[in-house]
N, C-alpha and C positions, 0 to 999 in steps of 0.2 A: 530551686531552693534546697538548702541544706537544713537538717533538723538536728538539734542537740537535745537529747533526753538527759536531763541533768540531775545528778545526785540521787538516783534510784538505788534501791537495794537489788543488785544484779544477782540472779540465781542461775548458775550456768556451770556445766562440767564439774559438778560436785562441790562447787564453791559458792559462798555468799559474801558479797562485798559491796560497799557503797561506791558507786562510780557513775560515769556518764558515757553515753554512746552517741557518736556523731554519724548521722545518716547522710550520704551524698548520693542522690539519685536513688537507684534500686538497692544499693548495697551499704553495708556497714563500713564506714571509712576509717573510724578510729574508736578505740575503747580506752577511756581514761580510768584506770583502776582506783584512783584517788580523786583529788580535786582537779578541776579543769585548770590547765596551766595559766598563770597570770597574763602571759603574752598571747593567749588564744585570740584569734581574729574573729569577732562576732559579726562582722559585716556580712549581710546576706544569709544569716543563720537564724532560723526560727527556733526559739528556746522553749522547751517543755520542762517546767519545774516539776520534778518527780520525787522530791524528798518525801519519805514515808510510804512510798509505793514500791512494789516489786516490778522488776523488768525481767521477763523470761523469754526464751525462744517461743515461737508459735507452735502450737500443738499440731502434730501430724497424726491424723486419724486414718488408720490403714483398713478400716472396714465400715462402710456406710452403704445404705440403700436410699438413693434420692428419688427413685420412682419414675424417672423420665428416661425413655419414652413409655407411653402406654398406661401408666398408672398415676397420672398427674393430679387426679382428684385427692390423692393422699399427700403428695409432695412433688416439688419440682427442683431442678438444679438451682434455679434462681432463689426460691424461697429457703431451701434447706442450707444453701451455702451462706445466705445472710444470717441464718440462725447459727451456723458454724462460726462466722465472724464475731457475732455477739458473745460467743462462748470462748473466744481465744484460739479457735482452730483455724490455722492458716493454710493447711493443705489437707485434702481428703483423697481417699482412694475408693472408688465406687464399684459396686458389684454388678454382675451381668444379668441377673434374673429380672429383667424388665420385659416390656412387651413392645416390639419384638426383643427376644433375648440377644445379648451381645455375644453371638457365637460365630460371627463372620467378621472379617477384617473391615468390610464395608460398614457394618453396623457399629463397630468399634470407632471407626473414623467419624461417623455421624455424631457420636457422643462427644468426641473431642471438639468438633466444630461447634456444637451447641454450647458446650461449657465455655468456650472462648467468647461466645456472645453474651452469656448471662451470668457466669459464676462470679461471685464476689470474692472468692478465695482461690488459691492454687489447686490444681486437680491432676488426678490420673485415674484411669479406668482399667479394670481387669478384663482380660479376654476369657470368655467362658468356654469350658469344655463340655462336650456331650459324648455319647457313645460313638457318634459317627461324624465328628467334625475335626478329626486329627490333622488333616492337611491344612485347614485354616489355622488351627492352634499353632502349628509349627512355623507359620509365617510371622509370628509375633516378634516385634523388634524390641530387644531387651533394653535398648538405650532410651526408649520412648514410652514403654508400657510397664506398669508396676509388677504385673505377674499374671499367671494363669490360675483361674479359680476352678477348683474341682469339688463338686458336691458328692462326697463319698457317703451319702446318707441324706436323701432329700426327696420330696415328692413334688418339687417345684417344676411343673411342666415335664419336659424331657431332659432335664439337666442332671438327673441322677446318673452318675457314671459308675456302672456296676459290671461292665464288660471287662473281664480280667486282662484280656489282651490289650484293650485300649488303655487301661490304667498303666500297664507295664510300659507301653510305648510312650505315654505322656511322661512318666517318671524317668524313663531312659533318655528321652530326646528333648525334654523341655528346654527351650532357649532362655527362659526366665525362671525366677522363683515360682514354685507351685504353692498356692495357698488352698487349704482344704477345710471344708465343713465336714466334721467326722462324727457321724452317728450311724449305727448299723440299722438299715431299713428293715431287715427281716425281724430283728429283735423288737423294734418299735411296733411293727404290725402285730406281732404275737402279743405284746403287752396291751396294745389297743383293744384287741379282740377280747382278752381276759377282762379288761376294765368294762367293756360294753356288756359282757355277760353278767358281770356283778352289779353294775349300776344302770344299765340301759343307756338311754341317751343323755341322762343327767349325771354324767361323770363329774365329780367335784374337782375344782382346780388343784386341790391338794394332791391329786394323783398324777399331776403332770410330770413331776420328777421321777415317779415310778414307771410311767409309760415311756418317757424318753430317758431311760435309766442310765446309771453309771456303767453298767455292762454294755449297753448299746454304744456309749461313747468310747469306752476302752477298746472294744473289739475293732472299731473303725480307726481310731487313732493309732493303735498298735500296728494295724495293717499299713497305714500310710507311712509310718516310720520304718517298717520293714522294707517297703518298696524304696523309700528314699535312701536307706542304708545300702541296699543292694545296688542301686544305680548311681549313688553319690549325688543325689538330687538336692538342690536348695529347697527345703520344705519349711513352710510356715503353717503351723496348726492353729486355726482360729478359735476364738471364744471357748476356751477350755472351761469345764464346769465341775469336774469331779476330783476327789482326793485320789482315786485309783489311777487316774492318768498321770499324776505327777511323777510316778516311778519311771515314766518313759523319757523324761527329759533330764538334761545335765545342766549344771551351773556354769557360768562363764559369761563373757562378753558376746553380744549378738554378732559383732563383726567377725568373731572367731568361730562361729558355729555354722554348720550346714543345716541343722534342724533346730528351729526356733518355735517359740510358743507365745500365744496371746491370751490375755484375759480381758473381759469386758467389765465396765463399771458396774453394771447391774448384778453381776455375779459376785462382786466384792461388797456391794451395798445391801442387797436383799438376801433372804434365805427362805426356806419353805414355811417358816412361821408367818411370813408376810402374805401368804396366799389368802388367808381368811379375810384380811382387811382390803387387800389390793385386787384380789380376783384376777380376771383376765387382763387387767392393765399390766401385769408383770408376767404374762405368758410369753415366753421366748423359746426359741429352739437354738441351741440346747437349753434345757429347762434350768431354772433356778432350783438348786437342790438343798441339801441339809446344812445345818450349822457346821457340822464336821467338814463337809466339802468346802464351805466358804473359808473356814480356818486354814485348810490345807492350801487353798489358792493363795491366801495371804502369805503363808509361810514360803511357798514356792516363789512368789513375787519378790519377797524381801531377800531371798537367798539366790536370786538371779537364775532360777530354773525357768521362770516365766519372764519373757523379755519385754513385752509391750502391753500397755493398757490402751484399749480402744473402746468403741461404743456399739458396733453393729446397729447403728442408728437405722431404724426401719419403721417409718410412720404408717399408721393406719388411722382411719377416722374413728372417732369415739363411738359412733353408731356401730361400726364393725366390731370394735372391742367389747361393747356392752352386749354380749351374746353368750350363749351356752358354750360349754367346753368345746364341742366338736365344731361349732360354727364360728367361734371367735378366732381370728388369725393370730399367728405368733409374730411378735416384734413390737417395738415401741420407739418413740423419739427420744434421743439422748444428747445429740451433738452440741446443743447450746449449753448443757449443764455438766458435761463430763469433767472439765477442768476444775470448776468450782466445787464439784462434789468430791473430787480427790483432794483438793486443798482443805476441805472440811474434814476429811479423814485424817489429813496431816495435823490439823489443829487438835484433833481428838487423840493424837498420839499413835495412830496405827502405822504411819509411814512418815519418813522425813520429807520435807518439801524438796530437798535435793533429789530424792529418789523419785518423787512424782515427775519432776522435770526430766530425769533420766528416762523413765519409762514411757512418757508421752511425747517427748520431743527428740532427745538424742537417739534412743534405741531404734525408733522407726527409720530415722535417717541412715543409721549405720546398717541396719538389717536389709533395707531395700536398696542401699547404696545410692541414696539420693544425692544429687549434685549440689553442693554448697548451700544446704539448708539444714535446719534442725539444731543449730548452735548459734550462740552469739560470738562470732569470730570476725575479725577484720577481713574484708573481701567477700564475705558471705552475703547472700541476699538478706535484706532487712525485713524478715518476717518476725515480728516482735509483739509482745503483749505486755501492756502496763496494767497492773492489778492493784486495787486498793484493798489491803488486808483487814481493814477496820470499817468496812461499809456493809452493814447487815442489810439483807433484803430477802423478801419472801417470793418464791415462785408462784405466779398467778396467771390466769388467762390474759391479763392486761400486758404482761411483759414477755409472753411466750411468742417466739417468732416462727415456730413451725407452722406449716400450712394446715396441719391437722388440728392445731389449736389447743392441744393438751399435753401434759407431761406427767410421768410417774412421780415426779418430784413436786407436784403441786402442793402447796402448803408447807413445804420445807423451807426453813430459814437458813440461808448461807451467810457466812461471815466474810467472804471474799467477793469482790465485785470486779469484773473486767471493765476497765475504764476506757482503754484504747487498744485496738488491734491494728497493727501495721502489716500491709501486704506489699512486698517489694518496695518498702520505704514510704508508702502512702497510707494515711489512716483510712481504713475502710469502715471501722466502727469507732465512734467516739461520742461521749455524752449521750449514750443510749440511742444514737441515731446511726443509720447506715448511709454511707456515702455512695449513692447509686452510680456515680461516675467511675468508680474504681472497679476494675476487673482483674481477676486472678489470671495465672498463666499455667501452661502445661509444664509440669516438672520433668526434669531429665535425670537419667540414671547412669552411674558409672559402671560399665560392663566389666 
């Protein structure tokens, strides 16, 4: 079957225009920028009347934690990929801090095999680096794997890479892009000890941004950039959270940069004033920080110092989150609500809708050199999202698809609704239902 998505407002490559898109099999066959030609042959074509709706490329989320293997009581590839589909995310890139950790090529391959069986959307997985798995890291195939993840500030198992020689070797010889979590562990530990002395075990959540401070972030980010500059490494710095770090990055198109930057939805939406109401529900690493920091992130995003908007989707159970500061884990679920949250920010005037699509769809495709995805172009895979811009809805437990069953956006009313998400030409989410027969595919990269 062919599908014609007819008379939508297409938002793509900085433009908005009413037009139609013909899908033939997995790919976009034809784009009609105006009316469908009068002599168009409709035989064998399923027509989707899309007048009044937006048609955009599928979101590519370059940072998620889907918790499989080993932590599947929090989330699974199956459950979280379905939530992604409901949110208009058609491709995810998943992190290696699972159990076991993805620090060997065998464990990496197991994840790909599992995703091929159960993922509702397209996928890639990072190879994880440690202080002692350099030989395994260097086997990573850049045409099939999105990147190498380096925790340059983390207490997640043994994944903190703090050996100077190992770091240099990774940056010098990495066969793929290197993606970094940048927080200086020594600084964090000093701040933690000071907070414990002052508050005991009952540290208030308002101190999280002081403990995982702007200085901790800057020290680590600047070190990563120093290494990347020295060795001419493709470096992507994840989930930036501070005004201070913005001086480290340059404006420009991501395809033309060796050093790129990401911001996450929660650092654009929340600030430290929200800790009083939200508590540990908005405990993330790096921490949500001040209004000044949030404003600096927005400015850097709009001036193209920051290249990508992602989620760092990291579900925990609500029982885990409803705990004291030291006992509550960091992270939260976001992948189902990232696109509509950014569209809401666009409606409020913070960012143009064209810029939202650039940062969530085009830029990840360019930055990671993804093969034939991230745009509405003839010949590209038909990863598409149809959105109703006038369908208000409220986030509630009844419409949350995360396995953990909660969202930091509960009670928030959004003005845009994902109507249909297409994966490789097939609707995987439509009319609030998941098509269980649809499976995503492993994405490829142009080396």
